[in-house]
C-alpha positions in Angstrom: 130.8 76.1 136.1 133.4 77.5 133.8 135.0 80.5 134.2 135.5 83.6 136.7 133.2 86.2 137.1 133.4 88.7 140.5 130.8 88.3 143.2 127.7 91.1 141.9 126.9 93.9 143.5 124.0 93.6 146.2 123.0 97.2 145.7 121.9 97.0 142.0 118.6 98.2 141.0 116.5 98.2 137.9 118.2 97.9 134.6 115.6 95.8 133.1 115.1 97.1 129.9 119.1 97.7 129.4 119.6 94.0 130.6 117.4 92.9 127.3 119.2 95.0 125.3 122.3 93.5 126.2 121.5 90.0 126.0 119.7 90.5 122.5 122.9 91.9 121.5 125.0 89.0 122.6 122.7 86.4 121.0 123.6 88.5 117.2 127.1 90.0 117.6 130.3 88.7 118.7 131.3 92.1 120.1 129.1 94.3 122.5 130.4 97.3 124.1 128.7 98.8 126.6 129.1 102.7 126.5 128.2 105.6 129.1 130.1 108.3 131.5 132.0 107.6 134.6 130.0 106.2 137.3 126.7 105.6 134.9 126.8 101.8 136.2 128.7 100.2 132.8 130.8 98.0 135.1 127.8 96.8 137.2 125.6 96.3 134.5 127.9 94.5 132.2 128.5 91.9 135.3 124.8 91.2 135.9 124.5 90.3 132.1 127.5 88.6 132.0 126.3 86.1 134.9 123.0 85.7 133.1 124.5 84.7 130.2 127.2 82.9 131.9 125.4 79.6 131.1 124.6 79.7 127.4 129.0 79.2 127.1 129.9 75.8 127.3 133.6 77.5 128.5 132.0 80.1 130.5 132.2 83.7 131.3 135.7 85.4 132.1 136.7 88.7 133.8 139.3 91.3 133.3 139.8 94.5 135.0 141.6 96.4 132.8 141.3 99.7 135.4 144.2 98.7 136.8 146.7 98.8 133.8 148.7 102.3 133.1 149.6 101.4 129.6 149.3 98.3 127.2 152.5 96.5 127.9 150.6 93.9 130.1 147.6 93.9 128.3 147.6 90.4 126.8 149.2 89.1 129.9 146.5 90.4 132.1 143.7 89.0 129.6 145.6 85.5 129.5 145.9 85.6 133.1 142.1 86.0 133.3 140.9 82.9 131.6 143.2 81.0 133.7 146.3 80.9 130.4 149.6 80.4 132.5 151.2 81.2 129.5 154.5 79.2 129.6 155.0 79.8 125.4 158.0 82.0 124.1 157.1 84.2 121.2 154.6 86.6 120.4 152.3 87.5 123.7 149.5 87.4 121.8 149.8 83.7 120.0 149.6 81.7 123.2 146.3 83.5 123.8 144.6 83.0 120.7 145.3 79.2 120.6 144.0 78.9 124.3 140.8 80.9 122.6 140.6 78.8 119.4 138.5 76.0 120.2 136.5 77.4 123.2 132.8 79.2 123.3 133.2 81.9 126.0 132.4 84.9 126.9 135.2 87.5 127.6 134.3 90.4 129.1 136.8 93.4 129.2 136.0 96.4 131.9 137.4 99.6 131.5 138.4 99.9 127.9 138.8 103.6 127.7 142.2 104.5 128.5 143.2 101.5 126.4 140.5 102.0 123.4 143.3 101.9 120.6 145.6 98.8 121.4 142.2 97.2 123.1 140.7 97.4 119.8 143.7 95.6 117.8 143.6 92.7 120.2 140.0 92.5 120.3 139.9 92.1 116.3 142.7 89.5 116.5 141.2 87.0 119.5 137.9 87.2 117.7 139.7 86.3 114.2 141.2 83.9 115.7 138.6 82.1 117.8 135.3 81.7 116.1 133.4 80.6 119.0 134.4 83.7 121.1 131.9 86.4 122.7 133.4 89.5 123.6 131.3 92.0 125.9 133.3 95.5 127.1 132.5 98.6 128.8 133.9 101.7 127.8 133.2 105.6 128.0 133.8 105.1 123.7 132.9 102.4 121.6 136.2 100.5 120.1 135.8 100.9 116.3 135.8 97.3 115.7 134.1 96.1 112.6 130.9 94.2 113.6 130.7 96.0 117.3 127.1 96.3 118.8 126.8 99.4 120.9 124.7 99.5 123.7 124.7 103.3 125.3 124.1 103.6 129.0 121.8 106.7 130.2 121.6 107.3 134.2 118.9 106.0 136.1 115.3 108.0 135.3 115.7 110.8 138.0 112.6 110.9 139.2 111.7 106.9 138.7 111.6 104.5 141.0 115.1 102.8 140.1 117.0 105.8 141.6 115.0 106.2 144.6 115.4 102.5 145.4 119.3 102.8 144.7 119.7 105.8 147.5 117.2 104.0 150.2 119.4 100.7 150.0 123.1 102.8 150.2 122.0 104.7 152.7 120.1 102.4 154.7 117.0 104.4 154.9 113.5 104.3 153.6 112.4 107.6 152.2 109.3 108.7 149.7 109.8 110.1 146.3 108.1 113.7 147.7 110.8 113.8 149.9 114.4 115.7 149.9 115.5 112.5 148.5 113.5 112.6 145.6 114.8 115.7 144.7 118.8 114.8 145.6 117.9 111.6 142.8 117.0 115.1 140.7 119.6 116.8 141.6 122.3 114.0 140.8 120.2 113.0 137.6 120.2 109.1 138.1 123.8 109.1 138.3 124.8 105.5 140.1 128.0 106.5 142.0 126.7 110.1 142.7 124.2 108.5 144.4 125.9 106.3 146.5 128.3 109.8 147.4 124.8 111.1 148.5 123.9 108.2 150.7 126.8 108.5 152.5 126.1 111.7 153.5 122.9 110.9 154.2 124.0 108.1 157.3 126.3 110.7 158.2 123.9 114.0 158.2 120.0 113.2 156.9 118.8 113.6 153.7 117.6 117.3 154.0 121.2 118.5 155.1 122.5 116.8 151.9 119.5 118.4 149.8 120.2 121.6 151.1 124.0 121.7 150.2 123.4 120.1 146.8 120.8 122.8 145.7 123.1 125.3 147.3 126.2 123.9 145.0 124.0 122.9 141.9 122.2 126.1 141.6 125.3 128.1 141.2 127.3 128.5 138.1 129.5 125.3 136.8 132.5 127.3 137.3 131.9 128.3 140.3 130.6 125.1 141.9 134.1 123.7 143.0 137.8 124.4 141.8 137.9 123.3 138.3 140.5 121.0 137.0 143.0 120.6 134.4 142.0 118.9 131.4 138.9 117.8 133.3 137.3 116.8 129.6 139.4 113.6 129.9 137.3 112.3 133.0 134.6 114.5 133.5 133.0 114.7 129.4 131.9 118.0 129.0 128.0 117.2 128.5 128.0 115.7 131.9 129.6 117.7 134.6 127.5 116.6 137.4 129.4 113.5 138.6 132.3 115.5 138.5 130.5 118.2 141.0 129.3 115.6 142.8 132.8 113.6 143.5 133.8 117.6 144.5 131.3 117.6 146.8 132.2 114.8 148.7 135.8 115.5 148.9 134.6 119.2 149.6 132.9 117.7 152.9 136.3 115.3 153.9 138.4 116.7 156.6 141.8 117.9 155.3 143.3 114.8 156.3 140.6 112.7 153.9 141.2 115.0 151.4 145.0 114.7 151.5 144.9 110.8 152.0 142.4 110.4 149.3 144.8 112.2 146.6 147.7 109.9 147.8 146.0 106.8 147.4 145.5 107.5 144.3 148.9 106.1 143.5 147.5 102.5 144.0 146.1 100.2 141.0 144.8 97.2 143.3 143.9 96.4 146.1 145.5 97.6 149.4 145.8 97.4 152.6 146.2 99.2 155.8 150.1 98.9 156.2 150.6 99.4 152.5 148.4 102.4 152.7 150.4 103.9 155.8 153.8 103.1 154.2 152.9 105.1 150.9 150.9 107.6 152.1 152.3 109.1 155.4 154.2 112.7 155.4 153.2 116.0 157.3 150.2 116.0 159.3 149.3 112.4 158.2 151.1 110.0 160.1 151.0 106.3 161.8 148.9 108.1 164.5 146.0 110.0 162.1 146.0 107.7 158.7 143.8 105.6 159.9 141.3 107.8 161.4 141.2 109.3 157.9 140.7 106.0 155.8 138.0 105.8 158.6 136.3 108.1 157.1 136.8 107.9 153.4 135.1 104.8 153.8 132.1 106.1 155.6 132.1 108.6 152.6 132.2 105.5 150.0 135.2 107.6 148.8 137.0 104.3 149.4 135.4 101.0 149.4 135.1 99.0 152.6 137.8 96.0 153.6 136.7 92.2 152.3 137.7 89.5 153.8 141.2 89.5 153.8 141.2 93.5 154.4 141.9 94.7 151.3 140.4 98.1 150.3 140.0 99.8 146.8 139.0 103.0 145.2 136.8 102.8 141.8 138.7 104.0 139.3 136.5 107.2 138.7 136.8 108.2 142.2 140.8 107.2 142.0 141.5 109.6 138.9 140.1 112.7 140.8 142.3 111.9 143.5 145.4 111.5 141.3 144.5 114.7 139.9 144.3 116.8 142.9 147.5 114.7 143.6 149.0 116.6 140.9 147.8 120.0 142.0 149.7 119.4 145.2 153.1 118.7 143.2 153.3 115.3 145.2 152.6 112.9 142.3 156.4 112.0 142.0 157.0 112.0 145.5 154.2 109.3 146.2 155.0 107.3 143.3 158.5 107.3 144.4 157.3 106.2 147.8 154.9 103.6 146.4 157.7 102.1 144.4 160.1 101.9 147.3 157.4 99.9 149.5 156.9 97.4 147.1 160.7 97.0 146.4 160.6 96.6 150.2 157.7 93.9 150.0 159.3 91.7 147.4 162.7 91.6 149.3 160.9 91.0 152.5 159.0 88.4 150.6 162.4 86.7 149.1 164.1 86.6 152.4 161.4 84.7 153.6 161.2 82.3 150.9 163.3 79.7 152.7 161.0 78.8 155.8 157.7 78.7 157.3 156.2 82.0 155.6 157.1 81.2 152.7 153.6 80.2 151.5 152.2 83.3 153.3 154.2 85.5 151.4 153.8 83.7 148.2 150.2 84.9 148.3 150.9 88.1 149.1 153.2 88.9 145.7 150.0 87.5 144.4 147.8 89.8 146.4 149.7 92.8 145.0 150.6 91.7 142.2 149.4 94.8 139.9 151.2 97.4 142.2 154.3 95.3 142.4 153.7 95.8 138.6 153.3 99.2 138.9 156.4 100.1 141.2 158.3 97.9 138.7 157.5 100.0 135.5 158.5 103.6 137.9 161.5 102.0 138.8 162.3 101.1 135.4 161.9 104.5 133.9 163.4 106.5 136.7 165.9 103.8 139.0 167.0 100.8 136.6 169.2 99.5 139.5 166.3 99.1 142.2 164.1 97.8 139.2 166.8 94.7 139.1 166.5 94.3 142.7 162.5 94.3 142.3 162.1 92.1 139.8 164.7 89.5 141.1 163.3 89.2 144.5 159.9 88.4 142.8 160.6 86.7 139.2 160.5 83.3 140.7 157.2 83.8 142.7 155.8 85.2 139.5 157.1 82.0 137.5 156.1 79.5 139.9 152.5 81.1 139.5 152.4 80.8 135.7 153.3 84.2 135.2 156.4 83.9 132.9 156.0 86.5 130.3 155.9 88.9 133.1 158.6 87.6 134.4 161.0 87.6 131.4 159.6 90.9 130.3 160.3 92.4 133.5 164.4 91.0 134.0 165.2 91.4 130.2 164.3 95.1 130.6 166.1 95.6 134.0 168.8 93.5 132.9 169.2 95.6 129.8 168.9 98.8 131.9 170.8 98.5 135.2 174.2 98.7 134.7 174.3 96.9 138.2 176.8 94.1 138.8 177.0 91.9 141.7 174.7 89.7 143.7 171.6 91.9 142.0 172.5 90.8 138.4 173.7 87.3 139.1 170.0 86.8 141.2 168.1 88.0 138.3 170.0 86.3 135.8 169.2 83.0 137.9 165.3 83.9 137.9 166.0 84.7 134.2 167.3 81.2 133.4 164.8 79.1 135.4 162.0 81.1 133.5 163.8 80.5 130.3 163.8 76.9 131.3 160.0 76.5 132.1 159.0 78.5 128.8 161.1 75.5 127.3 163.7 77.8 125.5 167.2 76.0 126.3 169.7 77.9 124.0 168.8 81.2 125.3 168.7 79.4 129.0 172.2 78.4 128.3 173.5 81.6 127.5 172.2 83.1 130.8 173.4 79.8 132.6 176.7 80.9 131.8 176.4 84.4 132.6 174.9 83.7 135.7 177.9 81.5 136.6 180.4 84.6 135.8 178.3 87.0 137.6 178.2 84.7 140.7 181.7 84.2 140.5 182.2 87.8 140.1 180.1 88.6 142.9 181.4 86.5 145.4 185.2 86.3 144.9 186.2 88.5 147.8 183.4 87.3 150.1 183.9 83.4 149.1 187.6 82.9 148.4 187.3 79.4 149.2 184.1 78.3 149.3 180.7 78.7 147.1 178.3 81.0 148.1 174.7 81.0 147.3 174.9 82.8 144.7 177.3 79.8 142.8 174.9 77.7 144.5 171.8 79.0 142.9 173.6 79.3 139.1 174.6 75.4 139.3 171.4 74.7 140.3 170.2 76.4 137.1 173.1 74.5 134.7 171.7 71.1 137.0 167.9 72.0 136.0 168.8 72.7 132.3 170.9 69.4 131.9 167.9 67.6 133.5 165.0 69.1 131.1 167.1 68.2 128.3 168.2 64.8 129.4 171.7 65.1 130.4 171.3 63.7 134.2 174.9 63.0 134.6 175.7 66.5 133.6 173.3 68.0 136.5 174.8 65.7 139.0 178.4 66.8 138.1 177.8 70.3 138.4 175.6 70.7 141.6 177.5 67.6 143.5 181.0 69.8 142.6 179.7 73.0 144.5 177.6 71.0 147.0 181.0 69.2 148.1 182.9 72.5 148.0 180.4 74.6 150.3 180.1 74.4 153.6 176.6 74.0 155.9 173.8 71.7 154.9 170.6 72.2 153.2 168.8 73.7 155.9 171.1 76.3 155.7 169.4 78.5 152.4 167.2 77.8 149.9 170.1 77.8 147.4 171.6 75.0 149.1 168.0 73.2 149.2 167.8 74.1 145.5 170.9 72.1 144.7 170.2 69.1 147.0 166.8 68.6 145.0 168.5 68.8 141.5 170.9 65.8 142.7 168.1 64.2 144.1 166.4 64.2 140.2 169.7 63.6 138.8 170.4 60.3 141.0 167.0 59.2 139.7 168.0 60.2 136.1 171.1 57.7 136.6 169.3 55.0 137.6 170.3 54.9 141.3 166.7 54.6 142.2 167.5 53.3 146.2 170.1 56.4 146.8 167.6 59.4 145.3 164.8 57.7 147.5 166.6 58.0 150.2 168.0 61.2 150.1 164.4 62.7 148.5 162.7 61.0 151.7 165.4 63.2 154.0 164.8 65.9 152.3 161.4 66.0 152.7 161.4 65.6 156.3 163.0 68.7 156.4 160.8 70.6 154.2 158.2 69.8 156.5 160.3 70.9 159.4 160.8 74.1 157.9 157.3 74.3 156.6 158.8 74.7 153.3 156.2 74.0 150.4 157.8 74.8 147.1 160.4 71.9 147.4 158.4 69.3 148.8 156.0 69.4 146.2 158.9 68.9 143.8 160.1 65.7 146.0 156.8 64.7 145.7 157.3 64.5 141.9 160.8 63.1 142.2 159.5 60.2 144.6 156.2 59.4 142.6 158.2 59.2 139.6 161.0 56.6 141.7 158.0 54.6 142.7 157.2 53.9 138.8 160.6 53.0 138.2 160.8 50.9 141.1 157.4 49.0 139.8 155.4 50.4 142.7 152.3 52.7 140.9 150.9 52.5 144.4 152.9 54.3 146.1 153.9 56.2 142.6 150.4 57.4 143.2 150.6 58.2 146.7 153.2 60.7 146.1 151.7 62.1 143.2 148.4 63.1 145.1 150.8 64.7 147.7 152.4 66.9 144.8 149.1 67.8 143.4 147.9 69.2 147.2 150.6 71.0 147.4 150.7 72.6 143.1 147.2 73.1 143.9 148.1 75.3 146.9 150.6 77.6 145.1 148.4 78.3 142.0 151.1 76.5 139.9 149.2 75.0 136.8 152.6 73.8 135.1 153.0 71.5 138.3 149.4 70.3 138.7 149.6 69.4 134.9 153.3 67.6 135.4 151.7 65.8 138.9 148.3 64.5 136.7 151.2 63.0 134.3 152.7 61.2 137.1 149.7 60.3 138.5 147.8 59.1 135.5 151.0 57.2 134.6 150.9 55.1 138.0 147.1 54.6 137.6 147.5 53.0 134.4 151.0 51.0 135.5 148.1 49.4 138.3 145.8 48.3 135.5 143.1 50.9 136.9 142.7 52.4 132.9 139.2 53.9 133.6 140.7 56.4 135.9 144.0 57.0 134.0 141.7 58.1 131.2 139.8 60.5 133.1 143.2 61.5 135.0 144.8 62.1 131.8 141.7 63.9 129.8 142.2 66.4 133.1 146.3 67.0 132.9 145.7 67.9 128.8 143.3 70.4 130.0 145.8 72.0 132.4 148.8 71.2 129.9 146.5 73.5 127.6 146.2 76.0 130.4 149.8 76.8 130.0 150.0 77.0 126.2 152.3 74.2 126.1 152.3 70.5 124.9 152.8 68.0 127.0 156.3 67.8 128.3 157.8 67.2 131.3 161.6 65.1 132.2 162.6 62.4 129.6 162.2 59.5 132.0 158.4 60.2 132.8 156.9 61.1 129.1 158.7 57.2 128.2 156.6 56.1 131.2 153.7 57.5 130.6 153.7 56.7 126.8 154.4 53.5 127.8 151.6 53.0 130.4 149.0 54.7 128.6 149.3 52.8 125.5 148.5 49.7 127.4 145.7 51.2 129.3 144.3 51.9 126.1 144.6 48.6 124.4 143.1 47.1 127.9 139.9 49.0 128.5 139.7 49.5 124.7 140.3 52.9 122.2 136.9 53.9 122.3 136.2 53.5 126.0 139.5 55.0 126.9 139.0 58.2 124.2 135.4 58.9 125.3 136.4 59.2 129.4 139.6 61.0 128.4 137.6 63.3 126.4 134.9 64.0 128.7 137.7 65.3 131.2 139.2 67.3 128.5 135.9 69.1 128.3 134.8 68.9 131.9 135.8 71.2 134.8 139.4 71.0 135.6 138.8 72.0 139.1 136.0 69.2 139.4 139.0 66.6 137.7 141.5 67.6 140.0 139.3 67.0 142.7 138.5 63.3 141.4 142.3 62.7 141.0 142.7 63.7 144.4 140.2 61.2 145.7 137.6 63.6 147.0 134.7 61.3 147.3 132.4 64.6 146.6 133.7 64.1 142.7 134.3 60.3 142.8 
């Protein structure tokens, strides 16, 4: 099925009436907003409703978690990413998203809109106007105020009802009766699901009677005496409903001092975190490497921190995180912990860049993806407090972001940091190189030329005292960028000359650095464009063997693309198809939509050249689906475009236009992942 929805919480209970109301509202309205106080279960209910409704939308149901955003600068980028739009287009951010959704019939879920209500309202209104088949389901503590919005207000579970007791029973792992202390707990906590979960965690530790007695003592006191009141409580804890705040405060009070300190410091994370990141950011004072793991285990037992997933990542619910952030502010540590958070993720980015050339490349690439939210948060912090460090961070991760399809975020971060930072030398040259690559991938060849020239000047400035007689890696990368730009604009001789010049002058071979390897890659493509196919193939095979020894993935997939193109030019479509499939396996592992689109194009061309018109049409339709996910029209190296058009015309003529078009459209409108599996020859999808 198309779309992406998180797995449902197995502890979901009740809400039958509310689910029916949402289903009915979605059938009649294009914008439905579930409102309610924090912790009442808006996210769970919206997720259950989305799973139930997904089959009614031919293009699926897609989920966007907005809680990870501090502001609206990356709102469109996050929504685009959530609907698998690796937006490679320049121009206004929302334009590509509107274009992506214009002809689709899908359900878009925007969860946790309250802190971005106005920008969300503007974006939703724009999307609904551009995409007639779009339906939007949002969760927020207040309505968005968009014309035509249907609001479904969510109340807590009936405190004396069976659903509240069932939730408490499931979360605590014990059997309770309504007449016992568990029933009193449900009433005390007014049936608020998150409050009941926190109580269940304490029941597992202390027993139901002890929890009932504690709640009775605390909740019978006047609100002002229950717990220390926090500043601006009305922002997170509406005056009409203080029970959840009191329940979280009670869990906070029951936590050990080190657990409370860790709770506050962990609030700096916006995305999932692991033990290593928590340790790096949160240690200090009594929290050290020896005591932090125990404090973290205590927070997990108390349901303050969600248990680790299969990859060892933990997370806090936004309401609990906000409570911790307020306490962090009271301790006066907000700025210091935010600075440690930014420094940690800057260090992670720098370590990852160092690991790019070698066996840890794929692991680091996936680490950057897993920590994407907090890398963005760290970048935003450094742009405000230390632009030179921001330039270092974004320069370290921008190439990986661009490979992953996050070109807008990479470009935005690079351009901001380059503008704000006065740093000269290596850091600036590396950032200019990354920006140049991003601009080329967006098809912005004019600006890319300007940046390429700046990059070359900055590289010379950085290396003139270190490499007086021979070019270093910065100069090599500047040449690789100039060569890439020349290749994509149909100038293979210029590409060959520029990289050949620096490679002839540089010491060492392609295995010595990522920059050298990139220059050798550009030279191989240039040789192909010049028609020196035997030499290009020989060099490409040698480089591919070297990449296999290094366990280097990105260059290897690019070489498979080149070898496939060479096979086509040499009249060997079977060999071309084999290399194209190898490329597709690699780009799929890297999650690179643009690479998949390019690989499917060369595979479709090879199949058409071999006379297999039906499979060529199928692969070409799937390729069009992936191209649309980038927001761009089909493109690629000039040599491949000409071959693709030639052999596609032959396949259409041989198969017949109606038959070809039927297969093409079926693949285009089907699941892209299924089409990719068919292209790779998986018998399950044949």
